[in-house]
MARMI-255785 format. One record per residue: residue in one letter; x, y, z of N, C-alpha, C in turn. Coordinates in nm, 4 decimals, always signed. Last residue first. Layout:
% residues N
<site residu="A" n_c1="X" n_c2="Y" n_c3="Z" ca_c1="X" ca_c2="Y" ca_c3="Z" c_c1="X" c_c2="Y" c_c3="Z"/>
...
END
This chain:
% residues 92
<site residu="V" n_c1="+0.2098" n_c2="+0.6564" n_c3="-0.8837" ca_c1="+0.2280" ca_c2="+0.6949" ca_c3="-1.0266" c_c1="+0.2036" c_c2="+0.8441" c_c3="-1.0432"/>
<site residu="S" n_c1="+0.3315" n_c2="+0.3976" n_c3="-0.6482" ca_c1="+0.2841" ca_c2="+0.5399" ca_c3="-0.6543" c_c1="+0.3016" c_c2="+0.5676" c_c3="-0.8278"/>
<site residu="K" n_c1="+0.1713" n_c2="+0.1103" n_c3="-0.6433" ca_c1="+0.2551" ca_c2="+0.1867" ca_c3="-0.7033" c_c1="+0.2293" c_c2="+0.2988" c_c3="-0.7182"/>
<site residu="F" n_c1="+0.0272" n_c2="-0.1291" n_c3="-0.4463" ca_c1="+0.0111" ca_c2="-0.0038" ca_c3="-0.4613" c_c1="+0.1517" c_c2="+0.0688" c_c3="-0.4824"/>
<site residu="W" n_c1="-0.1182" n_c2="-0.4701" n_c3="-0.4523" ca_c1="+0.0259" ca_c2="-0.4026" ca_c3="-0.4498" c_c1="-0.0075" c_c2="-0.2592" c_c3="-0.5090"/>
<site residu="V" n_c1="-0.3405" n_c2="-0.6378" n_c3="-0.2783" ca_c1="-0.3097" ca_c2="-0.5346" ca_c3="-0.3723" c_c1="-0.1839" c_c2="-0.4776" c_c3="-0.3373"/>
<site residu="T" n_c1="-0.5634" n_c2="-0.9140" n_c3="-0.2074" ca_c1="-0.4135" ca_c2="-0.8632" ca_c3="-0.2526" c_c1="-0.3928" c_c2="-0.7494" c_c3="-0.2709"/>
<site residu="E" n_c1="-0.8532" n_c2="-1.0495" n_c3="-0.0704" ca_c1="-0.7927" ca_c2="-1.0024" ca_c3="-0.1736" c_c1="-0.6269" c_c2="-0.9495" c_c3="-0.1364"/>
<site residu="Y" n_c1="-1.0035" n_c2="-1.1908" n_c3="+0.0955" ca_c1="-0.8936" ca_c2="-1.2923" ca_c3="+0.0891" c_c1="-0.7779" c_c2="-1.1684" c_c3="-0.0588"/>
<site residu="P" n_c1="-1.3021" n_c2="-1.0227" n_c3="+0.0584" ca_c1="-1.2093" ca_c2="-1.1082" ca_c3="+0.1197" c_c1="-1.1078" c_c2="-1.1762" c_c3="+0.0496"/>
<site residu="A" n_c1="-1.1747" n_c2="-0.6370" n_c3="-0.0645" ca_c1="-1.2472" ca_c2="-0.7916" ca_c3="-0.1204" c_c1="-1.2081" c_c2="-0.8974" c_c3="-0.0120"/>
<site residu="L" n_c1="-1.0901" n_c2="-0.3950" n_c3="+0.1074" ca_c1="-1.0612" ca_c2="-0.4735" ca_c3="-0.0005" c_c1="-1.1626" c_c2="-0.5706" c_c3="+0.0315"/>
<site residu="K" n_c1="-0.9989" n_c2="-0.0101" n_c3="+0.0757" ca_c1="-1.1302" ca_c2="-0.1000" ca_c3="+0.0852" c_c1="-1.1132" c_c2="-0.2546" c_c3="+0.0262"/>
<site residu="I" n_c1="-0.8406" n_c2="+0.2126" n_c3="+0.2191" ca_c1="-0.8117" ca_c2="+0.1019" ca_c3="+0.1185" c_c1="-0.9370" c_c2="+0.0364" c_c3="+0.1716"/>
<site residu="D" n_c1="-0.8158" n_c2="+0.5387" n_c3="+0.3292" ca_c1="-0.8696" ca_c2="+0.4274" ca_c3="+0.3293" c_c1="-0.8774" c_c2="+0.3391" c_c3="+0.2126"/>
<site residu="K" n_c1="-0.5462" n_c2="+0.7399" n_c3="+0.3906" ca_c1="-0.6450" ca_c2="+0.7090" ca_c3="+0.3314" c_c1="-0.6865" c_c2="+0.5483" c_c3="+0.3012"/>
<site residu="F" n_c1="-0.4829" n_c2="+1.0502" n_c3="+0.5728" ca_c1="-0.4772" ca_c2="+0.8826" ca_c3="+0.5385" c_c1="-0.5726" c_c2="+0.8694" c_c3="+0.4158"/>
<site residu="Q" n_c1="-0.4650" n_c2="+1.3138" n_c3="+0.5347" ca_c1="-0.3493" ca_c2="+1.2359" ca_c3="+0.6518" c_c1="-0.3847" c_c2="+1.0734" c_c3="+0.6220"/>
<site residu="E" n_c1="-0.5205" n_c2="+1.4806" n_c3="+0.2542" ca_c1="-0.5418" ca_c2="+1.3917" ca_c3="+0.3217" c_c1="-0.3976" c_c2="+1.3268" c_c3="+0.4566"/>
<site residu="S" n_c1="-0.3799" n_c2="+1.6717" n_c3="+0.0998" ca_c1="-0.4473" ca_c2="+1.7240" ca_c3="+0.2209" c_c1="-0.4665" c_c2="+1.6042" c_c3="+0.2937"/>
<site residu="K" n_c1="-0.3413" n_c2="+1.5617" n_c3="-0.1324" ca_c1="-0.2225" ca_c2="+1.6301" ca_c3="-0.0656" c_c1="-0.2657" c_c2="+1.6721" c_c3="+0.0845"/>
<site residu="N" n_c1="-0.5410" n_c2="+1.2852" n_c3="-0.2240" ca_c1="-0.5236" ca_c2="+1.4143" ca_c3="-0.2200" c_c1="-0.4062" c_c2="+1.4732" c_c3="-0.0855"/>
<site residu="I" n_c1="-0.4528" n_c2="+1.0250" n_c3="-0.4756" ca_c1="-0.4180" ca_c2="+1.0889" ca_c3="-0.3255" c_c1="-0.4083" c_c2="+1.1874" c_c3="-0.3294"/>
<site residu="T" n_c1="-0.6970" n_c2="+0.7843" n_c3="-0.6284" ca_c1="-0.6480" ca_c2="+0.9129" ca_c3="-0.6262" c_c1="-0.6032" c_c2="+0.9495" c_c3="-0.4734"/>
<site residu="I" n_c1="-0.5664" n_c2="+0.4548" n_c3="-0.7244" ca_c1="-0.6704" ca_c2="+0.5525" ca_c3="-0.6256" c_c1="-0.5881" c_c2="+0.7092" c_c3="-0.6515"/>
<site residu="R" n_c1="-0.7023" n_c2="+0.1892" n_c3="-0.9803" ca_c1="-0.6170" ca_c2="+0.3456" ca_c3="-0.9444" c_c1="-0.7128" c_c2="+0.4081" c_c3="-0.8021"/>
<site residu="R" n_c1="-0.6170" n_c2="-0.1395" n_c3="-1.0450" ca_c1="-0.6908" ca_c2="-0.0303" ca_c3="-0.9939" c_c1="-0.6229" c_c2="+0.0814" c_c3="-0.9585"/>
<site residu="E" n_c1="-0.4730" n_c2="-0.3079" n_c3="-1.1673" ca_c1="-0.4586" ca_c2="-0.2195" ca_c3="-1.2535" c_c1="-0.5394" c_c2="-0.0897" c_c3="-1.2147"/>
<site residu="S" n_c1="-0.4305" n_c2="-0.5402" n_c3="-1.0485" ca_c1="-0.5361" ca_c2="-0.5238" ca_c3="-1.0814" c_c1="-0.5240" c_c2="-0.4215" c_c3="-1.1799"/>
<site residu="L" n_c1="-0.1580" n_c2="-0.5377" n_c3="-0.9735" ca_c1="-0.2114" ca_c2="-0.6931" ca_c3="-0.9520" c_c1="-0.3540" c_c2="-0.6580" c_c3="-1.0607"/>
<site residu="M" n_c1="-0.0769" n_c2="-0.2944" n_c3="-0.9230" ca_c1="+0.0006" ca_c2="-0.3781" ca_c3="-0.9803" c_c1="-0.0526" c_c2="-0.5138" c_c3="-1.0436"/>
<site residu="D" n_c1="-0.2279" n_c2="-0.0220" n_c3="-0.8718" ca_c1="-0.2541" ca_c2="-0.1742" ca_c3="-0.8321" c_c1="-0.1804" c_c2="-0.2876" c_c3="-0.9489"/>
<site residu="K" n_c1="-0.1433" n_c2="+0.2891" n_c3="-0.8436" ca_c1="-0.1690" ca_c2="+0.1813" ca_c3="-0.9074" c_c1="-0.1838" c_c2="+0.0486" c_c3="-0.8719"/>
<site residu="F" n_c1="-0.2179" n_c2="+0.6082" n_c3="-0.6722" ca_c1="-0.1516" ca_c2="+0.4523" ca_c3="-0.6505" c_c1="-0.2189" c_c2="+0.4010" c_c3="-0.7889"/>
<site residu="S" n_c1="-0.1174" n_c2="+0.9599" n_c3="-0.7226" ca_c1="-0.2025" ca_c2="+0.8121" ca_c3="-0.7005" c_c1="-0.1380" c_c2="+0.6973" c_c3="-0.6893"/>
<site residu="S" n_c1="+0.0520" n_c2="+1.1568" n_c3="-0.6542" ca_c1="-0.0557" ca_c2="+1.1705" ca_c3="-0.6697" c_c1="-0.1820" c_c2="+1.1336" c_c3="-0.6874"/>
<site residu="C" n_c1="+0.3783" n_c2="+1.1864" n_c3="-0.5238" ca_c1="+0.2782" ca_c2="+1.0784" ca_c3="-0.5397" c_c1="+0.1553" c_c2="+1.1648" c_c3="-0.5586"/>
<site residu="S" n_c1="+0.5329" n_c2="+1.3588" n_c3="-0.3651" ca_c1="+0.5343" ca_c2="+1.3544" ca_c3="-0.5490" c_c1="+0.3923" c_c2="+1.2821" c_c3="-0.6000"/>
<site residu="E" n_c1="+0.6185" n_c2="+1.2949" n_c3="-0.1586" ca_c1="+0.5427" ca_c2="+1.3908" ca_c3="-0.1615" c_c1="+0.5050" c_c2="+1.4259" c_c3="-0.3034"/>
<site residu="P" n_c1="+0.5568" n_c2="+0.9292" n_c3="-0.0786" ca_c1="+0.6408" ca_c2="+1.0213" ca_c3="-0.1333" c_c1="+0.5787" c_c2="+1.1701" c_c3="-0.1712"/>
<site residu="V" n_c1="+0.4053" n_c2="+0.7763" n_c3="+0.2267" ca_c1="+0.4311" ca_c2="+0.8400" ca_c3="+0.0645" c_c1="+0.4934" c_c2="+0.9547" c_c3="+0.0311"/>
<site residu="S" n_c1="+0.4263" n_c2="+0.7337" n_c3="+0.4847" ca_c1="+0.5279" ca_c2="+0.6270" ca_c3="+0.3661" c_c1="+0.4704" c_c2="+0.6811" c_c3="+0.2824"/>
<site residu="D" n_c1="+0.3652" n_c2="+0.9617" n_c3="+0.6470" ca_c1="+0.4776" ca_c2="+0.9209" ca_c3="+0.6967" c_c1="+0.5219" c_c2="+0.8191" c_c3="+0.5350"/>
<site residu="R" n_c1="+0.0886" n_c2="+1.0476" n_c3="+0.5385" ca_c1="+0.2088" ca_c2="+1.1345" ca_c3="+0.5825" c_c1="+0.3140" c_c2="+1.0799" c_c3="+0.5889"/>
<site residu="L" n_c1="-0.0785" n_c2="+0.8576" n_c3="+0.4713" ca_c1="-0.0232" ca_c2="+0.8958" ca_c3="+0.3698" c_c1="+0.1416" c_c2="+0.9924" c_c3="+0.4168"/>
<site residu="S" n_c1="-0.1415" n_c2="+0.5655" n_c3="+0.6167" ca_c1="-0.0790" ca_c2="+0.6618" ca_c3="+0.6673" c_c1="+0.0120" c_c2="+0.7363" c_c3="+0.5262"/>
<site residu="L" n_c1="-0.4338" n_c2="+0.3627" n_c3="+0.5674" ca_c1="-0.2848" ca_c2="+0.3845" ca_c3="+0.5025" c_c1="-0.2673" c_c2="+0.5243" c_c3="+0.5691"/>
<site residu="R" n_c1="-0.6603" n_c2="+0.1783" n_c3="+0.6721" ca_c1="-0.6053" ca_c2="+0.2972" ca_c3="+0.6691" c_c1="-0.4862" c_c2="+0.3116" c_c3="+0.6639"/>
<site residu="Y" n_c1="-0.8662" n_c2="-0.0900" n_c3="+0.5144" ca_c1="-0.7219" ca_c2="-0.0897" ca_c3="+0.6110" c_c1="-0.6857" c_c2="+0.0869" c_c3="+0.5635"/>
<site residu="S" n_c1="-1.1745" n_c2="-0.2572" n_c3="+0.5543" ca_c1="-1.0912" ca_c2="-0.1278" ca_c3="+0.5142" c_c1="-0.9569" c_c2="-0.1300" c_c3="+0.5963"/>
<site residu="V" n_c1="-1.3066" n_c2="-0.5495" n_c3="+0.4180" ca_c1="-1.2214" ca_c2="-0.5097" ca_c3="+0.5280" c_c1="-1.1869" c_c2="-0.3441" c_c3="+0.4810"/>
<site residu="K" n_c1="-1.5491" n_c2="-0.8478" n_c3="+0.3795" ca_c1="-1.4400" ca_c2="-0.6855" ca_c3="+0.3284" c_c1="-1.4038" c_c2="-0.6281" c_c3="+0.4645"/>
<site residu="E" n_c1="-1.4237" n_c2="-1.1787" n_c3="+0.4903" ca_c1="-1.4960" ca_c2="-1.0737" ca_c3="+0.5678" c_c1="-1.4100" c_c2="-0.9236" c_c3="+0.4723"/>
<site residu="N" n_c1="-1.2403" n_c2="-1.3641" n_c3="+0.5621" ca_c1="-1.3052" ca_c2="-1.3995" ca_c3="+0.4490" c_c1="-1.4669" c_c2="-1.3050" c_c3="+0.4730"/>
<site residu="G" n_c1="-0.8889" n_c2="-1.2762" n_c3="+0.5688" ca_c1="-0.9714" ca_c2="-1.2815" ca_c3="+0.5999" c_c1="-1.0940" c_c2="-1.3281" c_c3="+0.5028"/>
<site residu="V" n_c1="-0.6533" n_c2="-1.1104" n_c3="+0.5045" ca_c1="-0.6213" ca_c2="-1.2624" ca_c3="+0.4805" c_c1="-0.7828" c_c2="-1.3503" c_c3="+0.5295"/>
<site residu="N" n_c1="-0.5891" n_c2="-0.8888" n_c3="+0.2341" ca_c1="-0.6850" ca_c2="-0.9154" ca_c3="+0.3364" c_c1="-0.6766" c_c2="-1.0772" c_c3="+0.3659"/>
<site residu="H" n_c1="-0.2684" n_c2="-0.7004" n_c3="+0.2410" ca_c1="-0.3485" ca_c2="-0.8227" ca_c3="+0.1740" c_c1="-0.4639" c_c2="-0.8625" c_c3="+0.2913"/>
<site residu="I" n_c1="-0.0639" n_c2="-0.4815" n_c3="+0.0748" ca_c1="-0.1893" ca_c2="-0.4674" ca_c3="+0.1601" c_c1="-0.2540" c_c2="-0.6065" c_c3="+0.1173"/>
<site residu="C" n_c1="+0.2167" n_c2="-0.3508" n_c3="-0.0427" ca_c1="+0.1872" ca_c2="-0.4665" ca_c3="-0.0219" c_c1="+0.0826" c_c2="-0.4744" c_c3="+0.0696"/>
<site residu="F" n_c1="+0.3381" n_c2="-0.0834" n_c3="-0.1978" ca_c1="+0.2577" ca_c2="-0.0785" ca_c3="-0.0883" c_c1="+0.1745" c_c2="-0.2343" c_c3="-0.0666"/>
<site residu="V" n_c1="+0.6576" n_c2="+0.0335" n_c3="-0.2926" ca_c1="+0.5374" ca_c2="-0.0630" ca_c3="-0.3083" c_c1="+0.4891" c_c2="-0.0871" c_c3="-0.2045"/>
<site residu="K" n_c1="+0.8708" n_c2="+0.2654" n_c3="-0.4146" ca_c1="+0.7898" ca_c2="+0.2155" ca_c3="-0.2732" c_c1="+0.6525" c_c2="+0.1236" c_c3="-0.3525"/>
<site residu="E" n_c1="+1.1754" n_c2="+0.3728" n_c3="-0.5209" ca_c1="+1.0455" ca_c2="+0.2939" ca_c3="-0.5400" c_c1="+0.9616" c_c2="+0.2338" c_c3="-0.4413"/>
<site residu="S" n_c1="+1.4457" n_c2="+0.4342" n_c3="-0.5105" ca_c1="+1.3372" ca_c2="+0.5138" ca_c3="-0.6065" c_c1="+1.2170" c_c2="+0.5120" c_c3="-0.5853"/>
<site residu="G" n_c1="+1.6571" n_c2="+0.2958" n_c3="-0.3533" ca_c1="+1.5240" ca_c2="+0.3928" ca_c3="-0.2407" c_c1="+1.4208" c_c2="+0.4783" c_c3="-0.3413"/>
<site residu="D" n_c1="+1.7697" n_c2="+0.0994" n_c3="-0.4057" ca_c1="+1.8055" ca_c2="+0.2645" ca_c3="-0.4135" c_c1="+1.7095" c_c2="+0.3448" c_c3="-0.3665"/>
<site residu="V" n_c1="+1.6518" n_c2="-0.0994" n_c3="-0.4038" ca_c1="+1.7274" ca_c2="-0.0859" ca_c3="-0.3560" c_c1="+1.7889" c_c2="+0.0503" c_c3="-0.3436"/>
<site residu="S" n_c1="+1.2741" n_c2="-0.0062" n_c3="-0.2993" ca_c1="+1.3640" ca_c2="-0.0686" ca_c3="-0.4262" c_c1="+1.5506" c_c2="-0.0558" c_c3="-0.3277"/>
<site residu="T" n_c1="+1.0694" n_c2="-0.1218" n_c3="-0.0534" ca_c1="+1.1665" ca_c2="-0.0220" ca_c3="-0.1187" c_c1="+1.2358" c_c2="-0.0932" c_c3="-0.1830"/>
<site residu="R" n_c1="+0.7722" n_c2="-0.2324" n_c3="+0.0286" ca_c1="+0.8561" ca_c2="-0.2396" ca_c3="-0.0208" c_c1="+0.9510" c_c2="-0.1331" c_c3="-0.0702"/>
<site residu="V" n_c1="+0.5172" n_c2="-0.2165" n_c3="+0.3411" ca_c1="+0.6095" ca_c2="-0.1442" ca_c3="+0.2290" c_c1="+0.7587" c_c2="-0.1963" c_c3="+0.1754"/>
<site residu="L" n_c1="+0.2768" n_c2="-0.4521" n_c3="+0.4334" ca_c1="+0.4087" ca_c2="-0.4117" ca_c3="+0.4758" c_c1="+0.4318" c_c2="-0.3168" c_c3="+0.3255"/>
<site residu="A" n_c1="-0.0281" n_c2="-0.6156" n_c3="+0.6022" ca_c1="+0.0438" ca_c2="-0.5018" ca_c3="+0.5460" c_c1="+0.1753" c_c2="-0.4533" c_c3="+0.5331"/>
<site residu="F" n_c1="-0.2922" n_c2="-0.7729" n_c3="+0.6390" ca_c1="-0.1246" ca_c2="-0.7816" ca_c3="+0.7152" c_c1="-0.0983" c_c2="-0.6624" c_c3="+0.5505"/>
<site residu="V" n_c1="-0.5853" n_c2="-0.7788" n_c3="+0.8271" ca_c1="-0.5051" ca_c2="-0.7394" ca_c3="+0.7289" c_c1="-0.3742" c_c2="-0.7336" c_c3="+0.7636"/>
<site residu="P" n_c1="-0.7525" n_c2="-0.8822" n_c3="+1.0230" ca_c1="-0.7526" ca_c2="-1.0117" ca_c3="+0.9047" c_c1="-0.6207" c_c2="-0.9295" c_c3="+0.7904"/>
<site residu="G" n_c1="-0.7008" n_c2="-0.6849" n_c3="+1.2629" ca_c1="-0.7805" ca_c2="-0.7677" ca_c3="+1.2190" c_c1="-0.6845" c_c2="-0.8712" c_c3="+1.1191"/>
<site residu="E" n_c1="-0.4785" n_c2="-0.3996" n_c3="+1.1423" ca_c1="-0.5538" ca_c2="-0.4831" ca_c3="+1.2350" c_c1="-0.6342" c_c2="-0.5804" c_c3="+1.1976"/>
<site residu="A" n_c1="-0.1473" n_c2="-0.2778" n_c3="+1.1237" ca_c1="-0.2640" ca_c2="-0.3294" ca_c3="+1.0809" c_c1="-0.3696" c_c2="-0.3980" c_c3="+1.2095"/>
<site residu="N" n_c1="+0.1291" n_c2="-0.1273" n_c3="+1.0343" ca_c1="+0.0579" ca_c2="-0.1764" ca_c3="+1.1460" c_c1="-0.0983" c_c2="-0.1898" c_c3="+1.0966"/>
<site residu="L" n_c1="+0.3482" n_c2="-0.2953" n_c3="+0.8073" ca_c1="+0.3135" ca_c2="-0.1418" ca_c3="+0.8505" c_c1="+0.1976" c_c2="-0.1968" c_c3="+0.9670"/>
<site residu="V" n_c1="+0.7066" n_c2="-0.3930" n_c3="+0.7447" ca_c1="+0.5514" ca_c2="-0.4002" ca_c3="+0.8322" c_c1="+0.4634" c_c2="-0.2848" c_c3="+0.8811"/>
<site residu="E" n_c1="+0.9239" n_c2="-0.3150" n_c3="+0.4765" ca_c1="+0.8999" ca_c2="-0.2834" ca_c3="+0.6630" c_c1="+0.7668" c_c2="-0.3043" c_c3="+0.6638"/>
<site residu="Q" n_c1="+1.2164" n_c2="-0.3968" n_c3="+0.3511" ca_c1="+1.0802" ca_c2="-0.4173" ca_c3="+0.4095" c_c1="+1.0664" c_c2="-0.3776" c_c3="+0.5440"/>
<site residu="K" n_c1="+1.4662" n_c2="-0.2866" n_c3="+0.1021" ca_c1="+1.4190" ca_c2="-0.2762" ca_c3="+0.2320" c_c1="+1.2544" c_c2="-0.3022" c_c3="+0.2331"/>
<site residu="G" n_c1="+1.6400" n_c2="-0.5611" n_c3="-0.1233" ca_c1="+1.5318" ca_c2="-0.3631" ca_c3="-0.1196" c_c1="+1.4816" c_c2="-0.4303" c_c3="+0.0755"/>
<site residu="G" n_c1="+1.7423" n_c2="-0.7748" n_c3="-0.2012" ca_c1="+1.8563" ca_c2="-0.6408" ca_c3="-0.0807" c_c1="+1.7743" c_c2="-0.5365" c_c3="-0.0515"/>
<site residu="P" n_c1="+1.5543" n_c2="-0.8883" n_c3="-0.3319" ca_c1="+1.5994" ca_c2="-0.9365" ca_c3="-0.2145" c_c1="+1.6488" c_c2="-0.8330" c_c3="-0.1241"/>
<site residu="H" n_c1="+1.3745" n_c2="-0.6614" n_c3="-0.4726" ca_c1="+1.4711" ca_c2="-0.7343" ca_c3="-0.5021" c_c1="+1.5101" c_c2="-0.7794" c_c3="-0.3745"/>
<site residu="F" n_c1="+1.1115" n_c2="-0.5223" n_c3="-0.4859" ca_c1="+1.1038" ca_c2="-0.6748" ca_c3="-0.4946" c_c1="+1.2292" c_c2="-0.7648" c_c3="-0.4997"/>
<site residu="A" n_c1="+1.1879" n_c2="-0.3164" n_c3="-0.6420" ca_c1="+1.1015" ca_c2="-0.2747" ca_c3="-0.4894" c_c1="+1.1195" c_c2="-0.4659" c_c3="-0.4392"/>
END
């Protein structure tokens, strides 16, 4: 997903959050890169309907091994971020 030829899309975010999704060249892998560039805790609302593959049941942070379970009936998932925290979520 981090190949220079892969697709990159900036996601809507408010406040001190910068978020984007990186897609592999062949489209088989997506990584959600979410960055809190502020000095306070924040929550980022990730839209599951538009950007998460149907087969995804959880995310794993490539940097910290943190896992988040995805419920198929949810439209959004709130991602809590510490000050200056960066997460790179990959579907597992």
